[in-house]
Z-matrix of the N, CA and C atoms (Angstrom, degrees):
N
C 1 1.444
C 2 1.524 1 107.33
N 3 1.295 2 116.84 1 135.33
C 4 1.464 3 121.83 2 175.62
C 5 1.522 4 108.97 3 -104.25
N 6 1.311 5 115.68 4 130.89
C 7 1.460 6 122.46 5 173.98
C 8 1.517 7 106.48 6 -109.94
N 9 1.315 8 115.97 7 122.81
C 10 1.462 9 120.70 8 -178.78
C 11 1.520 10 108.62 9 -97.60
N 12 1.309 11 115.11 10 120.95
C 13 1.459 12 120.76 11 -179.10
C 14 1.511 13 110.15 12 114.25
N 15 1.325 14 116.72 13 115.17
C 16 1.444 15 123.32 14 -174.65
C 17 1.523 16 111.15 15 -103.56
N 18 1.327 17 116.59 16 30.60
C 19 1.463 18 119.91 17 175.41
C 20 1.518 19 109.70 18 -92.65
N 21 1.317 20 116.71 19 -162.89
C 22 1.461 21 121.10 20 -177.19
C 23 1.524 22 111.76 21 -62.87
N 24 1.321 23 118.07 22 -40.18
C 25 1.462 24 120.19 23 -179.40
C 26 1.519 25 110.85 24 -66.79
N 27 1.332 26 116.99 25 -48.43
C 28 1.456 27 120.34 26 178.70
C 29 1.512 28 112.07 27 -60.56
N 30 1.324 29 116.98 28 -41.79
C 31 1.460 30 121.22 29 179.89
C 32 1.526 31 111.31 30 -62.86
N 33 1.334 32 117.02 31 -42.16
C 34 1.460 33 119.94 32 179.66
C 35 1.530 34 112.08 33 -69.62
N 36 1.330 35 117.00 34 -38.12
C 37 1.462 36 120.32 35 176.50
C 38 1.524 37 109.47 36 -63.30
N 39 1.324 38 116.75 37 -46.73
C 40 1.460 39 120.73 38 179.76
C 41 1.528 40 110.78 39 -62.03
N 42 1.303 41 117.15 40 -42.17
C 43 1.466 42 120.95 41 178.24
C 44 1.527 43 110.58 42 -57.04
N 45 1.320 44 115.98 43 -47.50
C 46 1.468 45 119.68 44 -178.69
C 47 1.526 46 111.21 45 -64.09
N 48 1.330 47 117.20 46 -41.67
C 49 1.464 48 120.54 47 178.11
C 50 1.525 49 111.10 48 -60.73
N 51 1.320 50 117.06 49 -44.65
C 52 1.461 51 120.91 50 178.73
C 53 1.527 52 110.13 51 -62.67
N 54 1.329 53 117.25 52 -40.62
C 55 1.463 54 120.59 53 177.74
C 56 1.527 55 111.68 54 -60.75
N 57 1.321 56 116.18 55 -29.75
C 58 1.468 57 121.36 56 179.09
C 59 1.530 58 111.87 57 -87.23
N 60 1.333 59 117.04 58 2.06
C 61 1.453 60 120.94 59 176.88
C 62 1.519 61 114.80 60 87.24
N 63 1.325 62 116.88 61 14.12
C 64 1.461 63 121.16 62 -179.21
C 65 1.527 64 108.78 63 -89.21
N 66 1.338 65 116.84 64 125.06
C 67 1.456 66 120.86 65 175.60
C 68 1.525 67 107.44 66 -65.31
N 69 1.327 68 116.89 67 124.50
C 70 1.459 69 121.59 68 -168.20
C 71 1.522 70 111.26 69 -134.16
N 72 1.326 71 115.30 70 142.84
C 73 1.461 72 121.16 71 173.47
C 74 1.532 73 107.70 72 -130.94
N 75 1.331 74 115.89 73 139.74
C 76 1.462 75 122.07 74 176.36
C 77 1.519 76 108.58 75 -101.41
N 78 1.319 77 116.50 76 134.80
C 79 1.461 78 120.85 77 177.11
C 80 1.527 79 109.55 78 -132.61
N 81 1.311 80 115.28 79 145.98
C 82 1.453 81 121.12 80 177.70
C 83 1.516 82 107.55 81 -158.59
N 84 1.319 83 117.62 82 147.14
C 85 1.459 84 120.63 83 178.70
C 86 1.525 85 111.74 84 -79.31
N 87 1.342 86 116.39 85 -13.53
C 88 1.464 87 121.34 86 -179.61
C 89 1.528 88 109.83 87 -110.63
N 90 1.336 89 114.62 88 177.37
C 91 1.456 90 120.05 89 173.91
C 92 1.526 91 109.56 90 -67.93
N 93 1.316 92 116.16 91 160.73
C 94 1.460 93 122.54 92 -179.90
C 95 1.525 94 110.36 93 -54.68
N 96 1.335 95 116.64 94 128.52
C 97 1.457 96 121.84 95 176.49
C 98 1.512 97 115.37 96 67.12
N 99 1.333 98 117.83 97 20.39
C 100 1.468 99 120.32 98 -175.84
C 101 1.522 100 113.65 99 -94.51
N 102 1.326 101 118.66 100 -2.03
C 103 1.462 102 121.13 101 179.55
C 104 1.515 103 110.84 102 -88.23
N 105 1.321 104 116.93 103 -133.40
C 106 1.470 105 120.33 104 -177.15
C 107 1.525 106 111.77 105 -65.55
N 108 1.330 107 117.89 106 -25.86
C 109 1.467 108 119.86 107 176.60
C 110 1.523 109 110.54 108 -58.47
N 111 1.323 110 116.74 109 -41.38
C 112 1.468 111 120.92 110 -178.07
C 113 1.522 112 112.46 111 -71.69
N 114 1.313 113 118.07 112 -23.60
C 115 1.465 114 120.35 113 -177.31
C 116 1.522 115 113.17 114 -97.99
N 117 1.331 116 116.85 115 1.10
C 118 1.461 117 119.50 116 177.34
C 119 1.522 118 109.25 117 -77.54
N 120 1.299 119 116.56 118 175.27
C 121 1.461 120 120.56 119 178.26
C 122 1.516 121 111.30 120 -75.84
N 123 1.347 122 117.00 121 -10.98
C 124 1.462 123 123.28 122 -178.34
C 125 1.529 124 111.47 123 66.62
N 126 1.324 125 117.36 124 19.74
C 127 1.457 126 121.49 125 176.71
C 128 1.523 127 109.39 126 -102.41
N 129 1.306 128 116.12 127 132.41
C 130 1.456 129 121.25 128 172.62
C 131 1.513 130 106.30 129 -102.41
N 132 1.301 131 116.81 130 120.41
C 133 1.454 132 120.75 131 -177.00
C 134 1.518 133 109.47 132 -122.58
N 135 1.337 134 115.62 133 138.97
C 136 1.453 135 119.60 134 178.60
C 137 1.524 136 111.48 135 -73.97
N 138 1.319 137 116.21 136 -21.79
C 139 1.462 138 119.04 137 -176.23
C 140 1.527 139 111.03 138 -87.66
N 141 1.299 140 114.86 139 152.09
C 142 1.458 141 120.98 140 176.88
C 143 1.525 142 108.19 141 -100.06
N 144 1.298 143 117.44 142 -174.45
C 145 1.463 144 120.65 143 -175.81
C 146 1.528 145 114.17 144 -69.45
N 147 1.301 146 117.11 145 -16.45
C 148 1.458 147 121.49 146 -179.85
C 149 1.522 148 109.00 147 -106.92
N 150 1.316 149 117.48 148 130.36
C 151 1.458 150 120.49 149 179.02
C 152 1.524 151 109.77 150 -65.13
N 153 1.324 152 115.18 151 150.14
C 154 1.466 153 121.40 152 -173.84
C 155 1.523 154 112.50 153 -54.68
N 156 1.311 155 118.22 154 -45.92
C 157 1.467 156 119.63 155 -177.45
C 158 1.534 157 111.38 156 -64.09
N 159 1.329 158 117.35 157 -32.22
C 160 1.467 159 120.37 158 176.97
C 161 1.526 160 110.66 159 -72.79
N 162 1.331 161 115.58 160 -40.76
C 163 1.459 162 120.19 161 -179.55
C 164 1.525 163 110.91 162 -64.71
N 165 1.322 164 116.81 163 -36.16
C 166 1.465 165 120.44 164 177.86
C 167 1.525 166 110.17 165 -59.05
N 168 1.327 167 116.89 166 -40.50
C 169 1.461 168 120.70 167 178.64
C 170 1.517 169 113.49 168 -67.41
N 171 1.322 170 116.59 169 -21.69
C 172 1.466 171 120.84 170 -178.02
C 173 1.523 172 112.84 171 -93.25
N 174 1.346 173 116.45 172 -44.25
C 175 1.476 174 118.94 173 -171.83
C 176 1.527 175 114.02 174 -123.30
N 177 1.286 176 118.37 175 13.30
C 178 1.459 177 124.48 176 -177.86
C 179 1.521 178 111.55 177 77.96
N 180 1.302 179 115.55 178 153.20
C 181 1.460 180 121.90 179 -172.92
C 182 1.528 181 113.42 180 -60.30
N 183 1.324 182 117.55 181 -46.20
C 184 1.469 183 119.53 182 -176.74
C 185 1.526 184 111.81 183 -58.69
N 186 1.331 185 117.00 184 -43.91
C 187 1.463 186 120.60 185 -179.23
C 188 1.536 187 111.33 186 -69.93
N 189 1.317 188 116.11 187 -39.07
C 190 1.469 189 120.51 188 -179.41
C 191 1.525 190 110.35 189 -64.97
N 192 1.313 191 117.20 190 -47.43
C 193 1.462 192 121.33 191 -179.87
C 194 1.526 193 109.97 192 -64.35
N 195 1.328 194 117.14 193 -38.93
C 196 1.466 195 120.81 194 177.54
C 197 1.532 196 110.71 195 -60.37
N 198 1.321 197 116.91 196 -41.56
C 199 1.458 198 121.21 197 178.46
C 200 1.521 199 111.17 198 -58.71
N 201 1.321 200 116.84 199 -46.61
C 202 1.454 201 120.83 200 179.35
C 203 1.527 202 111.41 201 -66.55
N 204 1.320 203 116.85 202 -41.30
C 205 1.471 204 120.01 203 179.83
C 206 1.531 205 110.98 204 -64.64
N 207 1.324 206 117.59 205 -38.30
C 208 1.463 207 120.45 206 177.30
C 209 1.528 208 111.19 207 -63.55
N 210 1.321 209 116.90 208 -35.62
C 211 1.456 210 120.48 209 175.37
C 212 1.517 211 111.69 210 -62.86
N 213 1.329 212 116.67 211 -42.69
C 214 1.466 213 120.99 212 176.91
C 215 1.527 214 111.11 213 -64.19
N 216 1.331 215 116.62 214 -42.09
C 217 1.465 216 120.59 215 178.41
C 218 1.523 217 111.36 216 -62.96
N 219 1.332 218 116.81 217 -38.19
C 220 1.467 219 120.52 218 179.63
C 221 1.528 220 110.14 219 -62.70
N 222 1.315 221 117.19 220 -41.70
C 223 1.461 222 120.44 221 178.38
C 224 1.525 223 110.19 222 -65.51
N 225 1.331 224 117.24 223 -42.36
C 226 1.468 225 120.47 224 176.88
C 227 1.530 226 110.89 225 -59.80
N 228 1.322 227 116.38 226 -41.00
C 229 1.467 228 120.34 227 179.21
C 230 1.521 229 110.89 228 -63.99
N 231 1.331 230 117.32 229 -44.37
C 232 1.464 231 119.89 230 178.38
C 233 1.530 232 111.49 231 -63.55
N 234 1.323 233 117.38 232 -37.35
C 235 1.463 234 119.93 233 176.39
C 236 1.524 235 110.47 234 -63.77
N 237 1.336 236 117.29 235 -41.81
C 238 1.459 237 121.37 236 178.54
C 239 1.523 238 110.87 237 -63.75
N 240 1.330 239 116.25 238 -46.36
C 241 1.462 240 120.54 239 -179.88
C 242 1.522 241 111.39 240 -62.33
N 243 1.320 242 117.13 241 -42.09
C 244 1.464 243 119.20 242 -179.71
C 245 1.525 244 110.32 243 -66.55
N 246 1.320 245 117.41 244 -29.30
C 247 1.463 246 121.13 245 176.69
C 248 1.519 247 112.75 246 -68.07
N 249 1.328 248 117.30 247 -21.41
C 250 1.461 249 121.61 248 178.18
C 251 1.526 250 112.02 249 -80.54
N 252 1.330 251 117.11 250 -12.85
C 253 1.458 252 121.24 251 -177.47
C 254 1.524 253 111.14 252 -88.29
N 255 1.315 254 115.84 253 157.51
C 256 1.460 255 120.67 254 175.51
C 257 1.527 256 110.76 255 -73.39
N 258 1.315 257 117.29 256 -21.08
C 259 1.463 258 123.80 257 179.53
C 260 1.526 259 107.11 258 -112.87
N 261 1.317 260 117.49 259 131.49
C 262 1.469 261 119.38 260 -176.85
C 263 1.525 262 113.46 261 -76.08
N 264 1.310 263 118.50 262 -3.30
C 265 1.468 264 123.90 263 176.61
C 266 1.519 265 112.77 264 63.11
N 267 1.298 266 118.77 265 8.24
C 268 1.458 267 121.12 266 -179.52
C 269 1.515 268 113.99 267 74.57
N 270 1.332 269 116.93 268 16.48
C 271 1.461 270 120.65 269 -178.98
C 272 1.514 271 109.62 270 -75.84
N 273 1.321 272 116.27 271 120.65
C 274 1.455 273 123.13 272 178.55
C 275 1.514 274 108.83 273 -124.47
N 276 1.324 275 116.52 274 109.06
C 277 1.452 276 120.20 275 -177.15
C 278 1.514 277 113.42 276 -82.22
N 279 1.311 278 114.87 277 151.93
C 280 1.457 279 123.68 278 174.43
C 281 1.520 280 106.80 279 -125.42
N 282 1.320 281 118.72 280 140.86
C 283 1.472 282 119.39 281 179.09
C 284 1.514 283 111.61 282 -64.22
N 285 1.311 284 115.75 283 143.87
C 286 1.466 285 121.48 284 177.00
C 287 1.514 286 108.63 285 -141.76
N 288 1.300 287 116.46 286 151.70
C 289 1.459 288 121.01 287 175.97
C 290 1.511 289 108.40 288 -149.03
N 291 1.316 290 114.63 289 156.20
C 292 1.460 291 118.80 290 177.27
C 293 1.498 292 109.82 291 -121.20
């Protein structure tokens, strides 16, 4: 399987494919992480663009809280994955709660 794009999304897709036993290669016309990944703020945030109290009014409390919790879980997963690497990738976590 070929994954095009060597940024954070491509790397995570490739990681998952390899975990599933799929022979995988990453390709990109640029250096690793030199596309939109390099131009982002490099901040991982559990919150989305809509504040929780506003989201509750739009999609109900259970769905809104689930959205925020999934964001927290995603950050925990990235911290775990980076811990499996020989290089810490510069990931520095900060406590968060909702």
